[in-house]
C-alpha positions as CSV (number, residue, x, y, z in Angstrom):
1,M,32.6,10.3,1.5
2,G,30.1,9.0,-1.1
3,N,30.1,5.6,0.6
4,S,29.3,6.9,4.1
5,G,26.4,8.9,2.6
6,E,25.1,5.8,0.8
7,I,25.3,3.7,3.9
8,E,23.6,6.5,5.9
9,N,20.8,6.6,3.3
10,A,20.4,2.8,3.4
11,V,20.2,2.7,7.2
12,T,17.7,5.6,7.1
13,G,15.7,3.6,4.5
14,Q,15.8,0.5,6.7
15,D,14.7,2.5,9.7
16,V,11.8,4.0,7.8
17,D,10.8,0.5,6.6
18,R,11.0,-0.8,10.2
19,V,9.0,2.1,11.6
20,A,6.3,1.5,9.0
21,L,6.3,-2.3,9.7
22,D,6.1,-1.7,13.5
23,A,3.1,0.6,13.0
24,A,1.3,-1.9,10.7
25,L,2.0,-4.8,13.1
26,L,0.8,-2.8,16.1
27,E,-2.4,-1.8,14.3
28,A,-3.0,-5.5,13.4
29,L,-2.2,-6.5,17.0
30,N,-4.7,-4.2,18.7
31,P,-7.9,-6.2,17.8
32,V,-6.2,-9.5,18.8
33,A,-5.0,-8.1,22.1
34,A,-8.4,-6.6,22.8
35,S,-10.2,-9.8,22.0
36,L,-7.9,-11.9,24.2
37,R,-8.2,-9.3,27.0
38,A,-12.0,-9.2,26.8
39,R,-12.1,-13.0,27.0
40,T,-9.8,-13.2,30.0
41,T,-11.2,-10.4,32.0
42,G,-14.8,-10.4,31.0
43,L,-14.7,-6.6,31.3
44,P,-16.7,-4.4,28.9
45,P,-14.6,-2.9,26.1
46,D,-14.4,0.6,27.7
47,R,-12.9,-0.9,30.9
48,M,-10.8,-3.8,29.8
49,W,-7.5,-1.8,29.6
50,A,-8.1,-0.1,33.0
51,A,-6.1,-2.6,35.0
52,D,-2.8,-3.3,36.5
53,P,0.0,-2.5,33.9
54,V,1.5,-5.9,34.4
55,E,-1.9,-7.6,33.5
56,V,-2.3,-5.3,30.5
57,S,1.3,-6.0,29.4
58,L,0.8,-9.7,29.7
59,S,-2.3,-9.5,27.5
60,V,-0.3,-7.8,24.9
61,L,2.4,-10.4,25.2
62,A,-0.2,-13.2,24.7
63,A,-1.4,-11.4,21.6
64,W,2.1,-11.3,20.2
65,K,2.3,-15.1,20.7
66,V,-0.8,-15.5,18.5
67,V,0.8,-13.3,15.9
68,D,4.1,-15.2,16.1
69,E,2.4,-18.5,15.6
70,E,0.6,-17.2,12.6
71,V,3.7,-15.7,11.1
72,K,5.5,-19.1,11.5
73,R,2.6,-20.9,9.8
74,L,2.5,-18.4,6.9
75,T,6.3,-18.6,6.6
76,A,6.1,-22.4,6.2
77,I,3.5,-22.0,3.5
78,A,5.7,-19.5,1.7
79,A,8.6,-21.9,1.9
80,R,6.5,-24.8,0.6
81,T,5.2,-22.6,-2.2
82,A,8.7,-21.6,-3.2
83,G,9.8,-25.3,-3.0
84,S,6.9,-26.4,-5.2
85,Y,8.0,-23.9,-7.8
86,G,11.5,-25.4,-7.8
87,A,13.4,-23.4,-5.1
88,T,16.1,-25.4,-3.5
89,Y,17.0,-25.4,0.2
90,E,20.0,-23.3,-0.6
91,R,17.8,-20.6,-2.1
92,L,15.3,-20.8,0.8
93,G,18.1,-20.4,3.2
94,A,19.5,-17.4,1.4
95,A,16.1,-15.7,1.4
96,W,15.8,-16.3,5.1
97,G,19.4,-15.5,6.0
98,I,20.4,-19.1,7.1
99,T,22.3,-22.0,5.6
100,R,20.9,-24.6,3.3
101,Q,21.0,-27.1,6.2
102,G,19.2,-24.6,8.4
103,A,16.5,-24.2,5.8
104,R,16.1,-28.0,5.5
105,K,15.8,-28.2,9.3
106,K,13.3,-25.3,9.5
107,W,11.1,-26.5,6.6
108,P,11.8,-30.2,6.1
109,D,8.8,-30.7,3.8
110,A,9.3,-27.6,1.6
111,V,11.4,-29.1,-1.2
112,G,11.0,-32.3,-3.2
113,K,9.3,-35.2,-1.8
114,R,5.9,-33.7,-0.9
115,R,4.2,-35.2,-3.9
116,E,2.3,-38.1,-2.3
117,P,-1.3,-38.2,-3.4
118,S,-4.0,-37.8,-0.7
119,T,-7.8,-37.8,-0.3
120,L,-10.0,-35.0,0.9
121,E,-13.4,-35.9,2.2
122,L,-15.7,-32.9,3.0
123,F,-19.4,-32.1,2.8
124,G,-20.3,-35.7,1.9
125,G,-18.0,-35.7,-1.2
126,R,-14.6,-36.9,-1.9
127,A,-11.6,-35.5,-3.9
128,E,-8.3,-37.0,-4.8
129,L,-5.2,-34.7,-4.8
130,S,-2.3,-35.7,-6.9
131,W,0.9,-34.2,-8.5
132,G,0.6,-33.9,-12.3
133,E,4.0,-33.9,-14.1
134,V,2.5,-32.7,-17.4
135,P,0.6,-29.7,-16.0
136,G,3.5,-29.3,-13.6
137,G,1.5,-28.8,-10.4
138,W,-1.1,-30.2,-8.0
139,C,-4.4,-31.3,-9.5
140,W,-7.6,-32.6,-8.0
141,S,-10.5,-34.8,-9.1
142,G,-13.6,-35.2,-7.1
143,R,-17.3,-36.1,-6.8
144,G,-19.6,-34.0,-4.8
145,A,-22.3,-35.4,-2.5
146,D,-24.8,-34.5,-5.2
147,G,-23.0,-36.8,-7.7
148,T,-21.4,-34.0,-9.7
149,H,-17.9,-34.9,-10.9
150,S,-15.2,-32.3,-11.7
151,A,-11.4,-32.1,-11.9
152,A,-8.9,-29.3,-12.1
153,E,-7.6,-30.8,-15.4
154,D,-11.1,-30.3,-16.9
155,A,-10.5,-26.5,-16.6
156,G,-6.8,-27.0,-17.7
157,R,-5.7,-26.0,-14.2
158,S,-3.0,-27.1,-11.8
159,F,-1.9,-25.5,-8.6
160,P,1.6,-24.7,-7.2
161,T,0.9,-26.2,-3.8
162,K,-1.1,-29.2,-2.5
163,E,-2.9,-26.8,-0.1
164,E,-4.1,-24.6,-2.9
165,A,-5.4,-27.6,-4.8
166,A,-7.1,-28.8,-1.7
167,A,-8.7,-25.4,-1.2
168,H,-10.2,-25.5,-4.7
169,A,-11.3,-29.1,-4.3
170,G,-12.9,-28.2,-1.0
171,A,-14.8,-25.3,-2.6
172,F,-16.1,-27.6,-5.2
173,L,-17.2,-30.2,-2.6
174,K,-18.9,-27.5,-0.6
175,E,-20.7,-26.2,-3.7
176,H,-21.9,-29.7,-4.4
177,A,-23.0,-30.8,-0.9
178,E,-26.5,-32.3,-0.6
C-alpha cells in the first residue's frame, strides 16, 4: 500500500502545483484581456465586461493567444540559452518531453551553429557581436555616437546568448548616443 499512497501524494502535489499555476496565469491574463477588450469595444473600464458572454469569452480567448505567443517566444529563448551553455538536442527534448529530433525541429537554432558574428546599429552607434572561444561566450565591441569605445572583454565579460550580449551592447549605445 505504500506505493499507492506515494502515487496519491504525487498526484495531489501535481494538482496543487497546477491550481497554483492556473491562478497565477489567470491573474496575469486579466490585464491583457482587459486591455484587449477596452481597445476592441471602446467601452469604459467599468462597462467593458457587461456584454454578450460570447463576446467576453472571445476577448479572453484573444488574450490567451497573446500569452501563448509570448510563452513560445520565451521557451525558444530558454532553449537557445541552454544550447549556448552546451545542452544537446537530446537534453532539450528530454526537458520538454519530446525526442531529440522533435527538439531539433522545434528549436532549430538552439544548439551549435548560432555563432555567426553580427552587427548592431542603434542610437547612431555601432557594435559588433561575436563568439569568443576563450571567454566561452558572446562578446561585443562598440563605438557610441559620441565616439566612446567599449567592449565586453574590457570588463572581462562574456554572455551566454547572443541576445544578452546584444542587450548589453544596446544599453552601451543608448548611453553614448549624441
